[in-house]
C-alpha positions in Angstrom: 6.8 19.9 39.0 3.0 20.0 38.3 3.5 22.6 35.5 6.2 20.4 33.9 3.9 17.3 33.9 1.0 19.4 32.6 3.2 20.6 29.7 4.3 17.1 28.9 0.7 15.8 29.0 -0.6 18.6 26.8 2.2 18.1 24.3 1.6 14.3 24.2 -2.1 14.9 23.7 -1.6 17.5 20.9 0.9 15.2 19.2 -1.5 12.3 19.3 -4.4 14.4 18.0 -2.3 15.8 15.2 -1.3 12.4 14.0 -4.8 11.0 14.1 -6.7 14.0 12.7 -4.4 15.2 9.9 -5.9 12.8 7.4 -9.5 13.4 8.3 -8.9 17.1 8.1 -7.4 16.8 4.6 -10.4 14.7 3.5 -12.9 17.2 4.9 -11.1 20.0 3.2 -10.8 18.2 -0.1 -14.3 16.8 -0.2 -16.5 19.5 1.4 -14.6 22.8 1.5 -13.1 22.9 -2.0 -14.7 24.5 -4.9 -13.7 21.7 -7.2 -12.8 18.0 -6.7 -10.8 16.8 -9.8 -11.1 13.2 -10.8 -8.1 11.0 -10.3 -7.4 11.2 -14.1 -7.5 15.0 -14.0 -5.1 15.1 -11.0 -2.5 12.6 -12.2 -3.0 11.5 -15.8 -4.4 8.5 -17.5 -1.9 5.6 -17.2 -1.2 3.6 -14.0 1.1 0.6 -13.3 0.1 -1.8 -10.6 2.4 -4.5 -9.3 1.0 -7.6 -7.7 -2.0 -7.1 -9.9 -3.0 -10.7 -10.2 -4.6 -11.1 -6.8 -6.0 -9.3 -3.8 -5.6 -5.6 -3.2 -3.5 -5.2 -6.4 -6.1 -6.8 -8.6 -9.0 -4.8 -7.1 -7.0 -1.5 -7.1 -6.3 -2.0 -10.8 -10.0 -2.6 -11.5 -11.0 0.4 -9.5 -8.6 2.6 -11.4 -10.1 1.3 -14.6 -13.6 2.2 -13.3 -12.3 5.7 -12.9 -11.1 5.8 -16.5 -7.4 5.1 -15.9 -5.5 2.8 -18.3 -3.7 0.1 -16.4 -0.4 -1.8 -16.8 -0.9 -5.1 -14.9 2.4 -6.4 -13.5 2.8 -9.8 -11.8 4.5 -13.2 -12.5 1.4 -15.3 -13.3 0.4 -14.6 -16.9 -2.9 -16.6 -16.7 -4.1 -14.6 -13.8 -3.2 -11.3 -15.4 -5.1 -12.3 -18.5 -8.1 -13.0 -16.3 -7.8 -9.6 -14.7 -7.5 -7.8 -18.1 -10.6 -9.7 -19.2 -12.6 -8.7 -16.2 -11.7 -5.1 -16.8 -12.7 -5.3 -20.5 -16.0 -7.0 -19.6 -16.8 -4.4 -16.9 -17.5 -1.9 -19.7 -14.6 0.4 -18.7 -13.3 2.3 -21.8 -9.7 1.9 -21.0 -6.6 0.1 -22.2 -4.7 -2.6 -20.4 -1.2 -4.0 -20.8 0.3 -7.1 -19.2 3.9 -7.3 -18.0 5.1 -10.6 -16.7 7.6 -10.0 -13.9 8.9 -12.3 -11.2 10.5 -10.0 -8.5 12.5 -12.9 -7.1 14.7 -13.1 -10.2 17.1 -10.3 -9.5 17.9 -7.0 -11.3 16.9 -8.1 -14.8 13.3 -7.9 -13.9 13.5 -4.1 -13.5 15.2 -3.7 -16.9 12.4 -5.8 -18.3 9.7 -3.6 -16.7 11.4 -0.4 -18.0 11.6 -1.7 -21.5 8.0 -2.9 -21.5 6.7 0.4 -20.3 9.2 2.7 -22.0 6.6 4.2 -24.4 3.8 4.5 -21.9 3.4 7.8 -20.0 2.8 6.1 -16.6 1.7 8.8 -14.1 0.6 6.5 -11.2 2.7 3.7 -9.8 1.2 1.4 -7.2 3.9 -0.6 -5.5 1.7 -3.4 -4.2 3.6 -6.6 -4.7 4.4 -8.4 -1.5 4.6 -11.8 0.1 4.1 -12.9 3.7 4.7 -16.1 5.5 3.4 -16.3 9.1 5.9 -18.5 11.0 8.7 -18.3 13.5 12.1 -17.3 12.2 13.2 -20.8 13.3 11.2 -22.3 10.5 12.4 -20.1 7.7 14.9 -21.3 5.1 17.4 -19.4 3.0 15.2 -19.4 -0.2 12.1 -18.0 1.5 14.1 -15.4 3.4 15.6 -14.2 0.2 12.3 -14.2 -1.6 10.6 -11.9 1.0 13.5 -9.5 0.9 13.5 -9.4 -2.9 9.8 -9.0 -3.2 9.0 -6.7 -0.2 12.1 -4.6 0.1 14.1 -4.6 -3.2 11.1 -4.2 -5.5 9.7 -1.1 -3.8 13.2 0.4 -3.7 13.9 -0.1 -7.4 10.5 0.8 -8.7 10.1 3.9 -6.6 13.5 5.1 -7.9 12.8 4.2 -11.5 9.4 5.9 -11.7 10.4 8.9 -9.6 13.2 9.6 -12.0 11.0 9.0 -15.0 8.2 11.3 -13.8 10.7 14.1 -12.9 12.5 13.8 -16.3 9.1 13.9 -18.2 7.7 16.6 -15.9 4.8 14.4 -15.0 2.9 15.5 -11.9 2.0 12.0 -11.0 1.7 9.7 -8.0 3.6 6.9 -6.4 1.7 4.7 -4.0 3.7 2.3 -1.8 1.7 -0.3 0.0 2.9 -0.9 3.6 1.0 -2.6 6.4 -0.6 -1.8 9.7 2.2 -4.0 11.2 4.8 -1.5 10.1 4.4 0.3 13.4 5.8 -2.4 15.7 7.8 -5.7 15.6 5.6 -8.7 14.9 6.6 -12.0 16.4 5.8 -15.0 14.1 5.8 -12.6 11.1 9.0 -10.9 11.9 10.3 -10.5 8.3 7.0 -9.2 7.0 6.6 -6.5 9.6 10.3 -5.5 9.2 10.0 -5.2 5.4 6.9 -3.0 5.8 8.7 -0.8 8.4 11.3 -0.3 5.6 8.6 0.6 3.2 7.2 3.2 5.6 10.6 4.9 6.2 11.4 4.9 2.4 8.0 6.3 1.4 7.8 9.1 4.0 11.3 10.2 3.0 10.5 10.0 -0.8 7.4 12.0 -0.1 9.5 15.0 0.8 12.0 14.5 -2.0 9.2 14.3 -4.7 7.1 17.2 -3.4 9.1 20.0 -5.1 8.5 18.3 -8.4 4.7 18.1 -8.0 4.9 14.3 -7.6 2.5 13.0 -4.9 3.8 10.0 -2.8 1.4 8.1 -0.7 2.0 5.5 2.0 -0.9 3.1 2.0 -1.0 0.9 5.1 -3.9 -1.6 5.4 -4.7 -3.7 8.3 -6.4 -7.1 7.7 -8.1 -7.4 4.3 -9.7 -10.5 2.9 -7.0 -11.5 0.5 -4.8 -14.5 -0.3 -1.9 -13.3 1.8 -4.1 -13.7 4.9 -5.4 -17.2 3.9 -3.5 -18.7 6.8 -6.4 -17.6 9.1 -10.0 -18.7 8.6 -11.0 -16.0 11.1 -9.5 -13.3 9.0 -10.9 -14.7 5.8 -14.5 -14.5 7.2 -14.2 -10.7 7.0 -16.2 -8.2 9.1 -16.4 -4.5 9.9 -12.7 -4.2 10.5 -11.7 -6.7 7.8 -13.1 -5.5 4.4 -13.1 -7.3 1.1 -10.3 -6.4 -1.3 -12.8 -4.6 -3.6 -14.3 -2.5 -0.8 -10.8 -1.7 0.4 -9.5 -0.7 -3.0 -12.5 1.6 -3.7 -11.8 3.5 -0.5 -8.0 3.6 -1.1 -8.3 4.9 -4.7 -10.6 7.7 -3.5 -8.0 8.6 -0.9 -5.4 8.9 -3.6 -7.8 11.1 -5.6 -7.9 13.4 -2.6 -4.1 13.4 -2.4 -3.8 12.0 1.1 -0.2 11.2 1.8 -0.3 8.7 4.7 -3.3 6.6 5.3 -4.6 3.1 6.2 -6.9 3.4 3.1 -10.0 2.5 5.0 -12.1 4.2 7.7 -12.3 1.4 10.2 -8.6 0.7 9.9 -8.0 4.3 10.8 -10.2 3.8 13.9 -8.2 0.7 14.8 -4.9 2.5 14.5 -6.2 5.5 16.5 -7.0 3.2 19.4 -3.9 1.1 19.1 -1.5 4.1 19.0 -2.6 5.0 22.5 -0.4 2.1 23.7 3.3 1.9 23.3 4.9 -0.3 20.7 6.0 -2.7 23.4 2.4 -3.2 24.5 1.2 -3.7 20.9 4.0 -6.2 20.3 3.1 -8.1 23.4 -0.6 -8.2 22.4 0.3 -9.3 18.8 2.5 -12.1 20.3 -0.5 -13.4 22.2 -3.1 -12.8 19.5 -1.3 -14.1 16.4 -1.2 -17.8 17.3 -4.9 -17.7 18.2 -6.0 -16.3 14.8 -3.6 -18.4 12.7 -4.4 -21.9 11.5 -0.7 -22.6 11.1 0.7 -24.5 14.0 
């Protein structure tokens, strides 16, 4: 009996250590034990498309790619905001091109035909599926329109765009990258943000499966799962918007995340202190984490 329990304990410990240390190991190998460390442009090419590029992580990710000499297609529904992002990139001194594509992901299948047409002659080698919405509230308070919007934006968009650009990269023999932005909430149900967490669990499953399908073609697929970041999506909480060690600004987060793409990490929080948070949290079962979230969420939210 003792031997059996010891075996189970050792197996559980090794599984935990593998999950927590595989990313740090890859980073150490890439950054300190490799003869060369190619730039992100050398690894993947010089054109990226970023959805949800008008605000938050998407905006800062696009700007960071530009700083690393990547041309950027900025995709979102607010033209004025996209023009402002393109202007910021131009004024930063980055010697890159930008293109704006207006796309409202709540408008159905025609939006994907529009994106394909607008980018048909651009050799996009990096796709960042960042667009997403979140509404912290009990399911009791959701209506049909808002429910449909979060499904269209968080689930349908990542599905169609992953498929479209995977097929394009394979057909063009581009050894590019697809980055799907999930969330730290993807690992357990989240009361009072049930649809958001569920949509990100879908993103996680889709992305990890796609990673294996794309690998034989030299296409790198990354699941990027941030915890709290100071962005508009978290504006429901003044506590979160104050930031802190575990809650970085969108620019600090994006800089870290882009560097992790450069090092071809396939599954990451994108930020060191988020990785630490997850390492501690994963010691507990998903039921415990859900219970804690249920108690914590109303305390940090300004929405009553």
